[in-house]
Backbone bond lengths (Angstrom), bond angles and torsions (degrees), N, CA, C in turn:
res aa  C-N    CA-C-N  psi(-1)  N-CA   C-N-CA  omega(-1)  CA-C   N-CA-C  phi
1 M - - - 1.353 - - 1.526 111.46 -
2 T 1.352 112.70 132.14 1.460 118.56 -177.45 1.576 108.81 -105.41
3 I 1.334 114.84 129.29 1.394 120.90 179.77 1.521 105.58 -112.66
4 S 1.470 110.37 120.34 1.517 109.26 -179.53 1.571 108.78 -83.26
5 G 1.278 111.76 149.12 1.462 116.21 -175.01 1.596 111.01 -72.94
6 I 1.276 108.86 148.56 1.578 115.12 -179.47 1.477 107.64 -81.05
7 Q 1.288 119.76 127.50 1.456 121.58 -178.97 1.561 104.80 -94.26
8 T 1.289 121.19 123.23 1.423 127.26 174.85 1.410 111.06 -104.99
9 D 1.320 119.94 146.18 1.502 125.04 177.48 1.507 104.59 -146.79
10 E 1.342 114.14 100.42 1.469 118.87 -171.13 1.610 105.31 -91.18
11 R 1.201 120.74 23.85 1.506 118.92 174.59 1.503 109.02 -78.70
12 V 1.367 113.29 155.41 1.469 122.30 -172.41 1.518 104.86 -81.45
13 K 1.416 113.34 135.53 1.449 122.52 175.75 1.478 108.29 -110.20
14 N 1.358 117.33 -43.82 1.491 124.73 -177.39 1.450 113.71 -157.76
15 V 1.224 119.99 146.68 1.441 125.88 176.32 1.587 112.61 -123.87
16 Y 1.259 117.72 129.39 1.458 121.08 176.95 1.508 114.34 -143.22
17 F 1.315 117.75 162.32 1.443 122.87 -176.23 1.471 116.40 -123.65
18 T 1.266 122.92 148.71 1.459 129.47 164.43 1.516 101.65 -106.64
19 E 1.327 114.76 -178.12 1.440 122.96 172.79 1.483 112.97 -57.52
20 D 1.360 119.48 -37.39 1.468 124.16 -176.20 1.468 115.43 -113.70
21 T 1.306 122.43 -6.37 1.495 120.27 -170.94 1.515 105.96 -139.20
22 I 1.411 108.93 158.65 1.474 118.22 163.45 1.563 104.99 -113.99
23 A 1.285 111.29 146.26 1.479 120.53 -179.79 1.308 116.90 -130.75
24 V 1.322 125.87 132.91 1.463 128.49 -179.41 1.444 113.02 -128.88
25 D 1.325 110.69 115.80 1.460 122.36 175.83 1.536 108.54 -75.33
26 L 1.359 116.96 127.98 1.352 124.21 174.70 1.514 114.44 -94.10
27 M 1.313 114.90 158.97 1.484 123.57 179.18 1.580 113.06 -54.55
28 D 1.301 113.41 -36.17 1.435 120.74 -173.70 1.578 110.05 -85.57
29 G 1.284 121.86 4.94 1.455 122.88 177.85 1.479 115.94 97.85
30 R 1.251 117.05 -7.39 1.504 119.03 178.20 1.549 109.58 -83.39
31 T 1.284 116.89 156.58 1.320 126.18 169.44 1.487 113.19 -120.98
32 I 1.363 119.19 135.24 1.457 124.15 176.14 1.532 102.85 -103.60
33 T 1.258 118.86 134.79 1.480 124.60 177.05 1.582 107.75 -134.87
34 V 1.290 112.65 123.12 1.496 116.44 -179.90 1.490 107.54 -138.93
35 P 1.409 113.41 155.04 1.470 117.09 176.53 1.463 116.19 -57.99
36 L 1.274 116.14 134.57 1.449 120.22 178.54 1.533 113.74 -66.31
37 V 1.306 122.91 -26.10 1.400 122.17 176.99 1.460 114.63 -68.00
38 W 1.347 117.57 -12.15 1.477 118.07 164.75 1.600 120.89 -57.51
39 Y 1.340 108.26 -26.90 1.474 118.35 -175.93 1.529 106.87 -119.95
40 P 1.294 119.45 88.11 1.521 124.73 -178.95 1.453 115.12 -52.69
41 R 1.378 114.92 -34.89 1.553 114.57 179.60 1.435 109.49 -67.25
42 L 1.300 119.27 -44.96 1.523 121.73 -179.26 1.630 109.80 -71.57
43 F 1.219 111.69 -34.65 1.570 112.40 177.08 1.457 114.93 -65.23
44 N 1.343 116.32 -34.05 1.443 121.06 176.13 1.501 117.66 -88.08
45 A 1.410 118.33 -8.62 1.341 123.13 179.33 1.603 113.71 -75.38
46 T 1.339 113.07 157.99 1.462 113.27 176.22 1.531 110.76 -75.99
47 P 1.251 117.74 168.16 1.495 118.51 174.46 1.381 114.53 -59.38
48 E 1.395 119.31 -35.45 1.480 122.44 -176.36 1.608 106.07 -71.71
49 Q 1.343 119.13 -35.12 1.389 120.19 179.24 1.491 111.92 -65.74
50 R 1.292 111.95 -44.60 1.498 122.56 177.68 1.589 113.13 -57.36
51 A 1.284 107.92 -40.06 1.618 111.73 -177.01 1.551 109.66 -78.42
52 N 1.345 117.22 -10.39 1.471 122.62 177.85 1.569 116.42 -85.94
53 W 1.316 117.45 55.31 1.392 122.33 -175.94 1.637 111.02 -106.40
54 R 1.346 114.96 165.34 1.373 119.33 170.00 1.552 107.29 -146.35
55 V 1.341 109.10 157.05 1.518 120.77 178.43 1.552 107.07 -70.97
56 A 1.218 114.57 139.71 1.588 121.50 -175.56 1.444 106.76 -140.75
57 G 1.306 114.84 174.72 1.499 123.25 170.44 1.533 112.51 54.53
58 G 1.334 116.48 43.24 1.535 119.28 169.89 1.529 110.18 74.54
59 G 1.379 111.25 19.14 1.491 114.67 179.70 1.544 113.68 101.51
60 Y 1.263 116.33 -8.48 1.542 122.65 -176.16 1.497 113.67 -101.83
61 G 1.283 117.98 7.11 1.524 121.47 -175.64 1.464 107.31 -137.06
62 I 1.392 109.47 167.89 1.446 118.69 174.60 1.577 107.29 -136.05
63 H 1.312 113.56 138.18 1.526 115.25 -174.96 1.459 105.46 -131.16
64 W 1.444 111.51 137.34 1.523 119.28 171.58 1.479 101.50 -119.63
65 E 1.406 115.77 107.32 1.454 125.16 175.73 1.438 113.87 -55.37
66 E 1.246 119.08 -53.75 1.530 123.04 -171.09 1.444 113.74 -64.24
67 I 1.379 119.58 -32.20 1.518 123.09 178.11 1.482 111.31 -104.72
68 D 1.322 120.73 3.07 1.509 125.14 171.55 1.589 106.74 59.13
69 E 1.323 115.99 48.83 1.458 121.10 177.72 1.545 113.70 -121.94
70 D 1.363 118.77 136.37 1.318 122.56 179.87 1.521 107.41 -135.02
71 L 1.405 117.49 135.04 1.387 125.66 178.34 1.570 106.99 -125.01
72 S 1.347 112.81 149.09 1.505 115.33 172.33 1.614 106.04 -119.04
73 T 1.379 111.50 147.90 1.376 116.36 173.13 1.541 114.01 -54.11
74 E 1.415 110.25 -41.27 1.469 114.66 -176.32 1.637 109.17 -56.81
75 G 1.316 114.92 -47.63 1.442 122.90 -175.75 1.477 109.88 -61.08
76 M 1.406 115.43 -43.05 1.432 119.83 -176.85 1.616 109.45 -66.54
77 L 1.340 113.97 -38.84 1.439 119.72 -179.81 1.513 113.30 -65.17
78 R 1.393 113.66 -28.50 1.473 120.08 179.42 1.566 111.11 -84.92
79 G 1.282 113.95 -8.29 1.476 117.69 -177.58 1.508 112.59 77.85
80 A 1.487 117.77 28.75 1.430 117.11 -178.73 1.451 113.41 -87.15
81 A 1.379 113.92 117.10 1.512 118.96 175.68 1.537 109.40 -76.26
82 A 1.319 115.31 165.67 1.464 122.19 177.83 1.619 105.57 -61.52
83 P 1.249 117.95 142.66 1.443 124.00 170.95 1.523 110.13 -56.82
84 R 1.281 113.72 139.94 1.588 115.54 178.82 1.515 104.26 -83.98
85 S 1.412 108.39 140.05 1.478 117.19 176.90 1.552 109.01 -79.54
86 R 1.393 113.26 149.04 1.474 116.75 178.22 1.446 113.51 -81.11
C-alpha cells in the first residue's frame, strides 16, 4: 500500500476576526483560530486597525503597521500567546 505524503503549506492566505477570535486561513486549506485575548494589541485595536494587515516574513507572518503587531503562523500553531508586559 502506498501512502502519499501530506503537503503542508503554512503560508498566510487570509486573516479575519470574530468578536472573540482571530482566524488565519493557510494556503494548504487549514484554518488556525485562536482567542483574540492572547494578543492584547489586536484585542484593543479597532476593527479598522485589525483589518489593515499585510503578509510578512516570506508568507509565514502577519504584520499590522499601525499597532506594531507581528504574528507568525508557527507561533499560532504552537499556541503561543503574546508575551506579558512587565
